[in-house]
N, C-alpha and C positions, 0 to 999 in steps of 0.2 A: 449401579456403579457407586463407588464410595466417593464422598466429597473430600477433595484434597485441598488443604489449606494453601493460600497464596504463597506463603514463605517456603513451604515444602516444594511446591512446583517450581519456583525460581531457583532454589538450591539444586534440585534435580536436573533442571534444564541446563545449568552451567556444566554439568558432568556428562550430559547425554550427547551421543553422536547423532541422534534423530531429533529434529525439531518437533515440538508439540505445542498446540494452541490450548489455552485454558479458558474454558467457557463456564463461568459460574461455578467452579469447583470440579468440573469434569474435564479431563485431559484427553485430547485427540492428537494422534500422531499425524504429522504432515507427510505427504508424498513427495517424491523427487520430481524434478522438472526435466523437460526435454532440452536439447541443445538449442533449438529454435527459440523456445521460451526464454532461456538464459541470454541468448543473443539480443533479443528485443529488449529485455530488462536492462541489459548492460548498455545498449545504445541510449536508452532513456536516462540511465543514471549518469553516463558521461556527459550528455548534453545538458542535464540539469547542474551537474557539478561545475562544468565550464561556465554556465550562465550565472550561477550563484557565487562563484569565486570572488573573493574580496568583500562580500557582504556578510550580513549576520545570519543568514539562512543556511542550513546544512542538509544534505541529502544522504540517506542511508539505504543500503540494499537489504535484501531479504533476511538477514540474520538479526535485525533489530525489531523488537516487538512494539506494538502499540497497546497501551493500557488504557482501558476505559471502564467507567462504571455504568451499568446499564441494567434497569429493572432491579435495583438493589444488589446486584452481584458485580464481582470484578471479571473482566475479560481481558485476555492477552492474545492478540492476533499477530501474525507475521505477514504484513503486506509485502509485495515485491519491492516497492520503493516508498520511502517516507520523507517528506520535507518538513522540518520544524524551523521556525524563525524566532522562537522564544528562548532568550538567553539562559533562563533558569531551567530549561528542559534538558537537564544534564545527567539524568540517572544512567549509569553505565549499561543497564540491561534493556531499558525500554524508553519510549517517547510517550508523553502524555498530552502534548499540545501541538499536533501536526496541523499544518495548513493544507497540505496536499498529500493524498494517499493514492498509489497506483497498484492495480493488480493486473498482471498478465494472465489471461484466462487459460485454463486447462480442463480437460474433460473431467477430471476428478474434483475440481474446485468450482467449476462454472456456477452451479446453482447456489452455493454458499456465497460466492463473491457477488452474484447478481442480486441476491435476496437478503440473506441474513446480515451479511457485512454492510450492505447499503443501509439497512435500518439501524444497525448498531453504530456505524461510523457517523451517521448524521446527528447523533447525540453529542458528539464531541464539539464543544463550543468553538474551538479555534479552527476547526476543519472548514475550508472554503471550497475544496474540490475533491472529488472522488472519481478516479479514471479507471475504466475497464478497457483493456487492450486485447484484441484478437491476435494471437501469435502468428497465424498462418496467412493472413491477408491484411492489407492496410485498412483497418477499421477500428476506431476508438470511440467510446462513448464516455462523455463527461457529464457528471452530476455536480451541480453548483448550488451552494447555499443561497446565493443571490437570486437564483431562479427557482427557488422552493424545491430544489433537488429533482427538477425535471431533467431527463436525459437528453443530451444533444449529441447526435452522431456526426462524426467526422471520418469520411471514408474516401479511399482512392489514392493512387500514387501521387497525384498532383496536389492533394489537399494539404492544408497547413492547420495544425492543431494549436489552439490558443490556450495556454495555461495561465489564466488571469491571476491565480493566487500567487504566482512567482514572476509574472510579466514576461513569459517566454512564448514566442511564436516558433513552432517547430514543424518543418516539412515532415510528412509522414514517410517520404522516401528515405529520410535520414533515420527515422525510427527503425525501419525495416532493413536498412542497408547491411548486407553481409550477414544477416541473421540466419 
């Protein structure tokens, strides 16, 4: 595959109807998501937005990329949800200083989300939590910088997930409600 310069990728992405991730000069098309996936992501986004309202943190959904430098290359990923609390993190196309990244898993992205993105995201100095969400059942795994990125599982309808990076306690029933 040909190496694509970052500037060319960003310009092409503005015109494209399909989202693409940029991995060290190589472009990969993103697949679509299920209604259930979108419902769970929307519930999380609404809960985060309501919780963060009036503060300096902002939440973005799946069309905002995260940019990071990893192993001397540039990467642009599209997480399902991004929270940034850095006032200077204001590029119109991407975020560089997230505190929280959330991926709702799907069959086509599961391995990448659980492995590649976990390793890549932990290189972001500002990142405090990386969260993986099962779309079909109340089951969330949280990886925290403060815990040396060890995964902590939160599962079951009665469980409450604690997103310490933004100070939110969220019942899993609310995450999956109506999704």
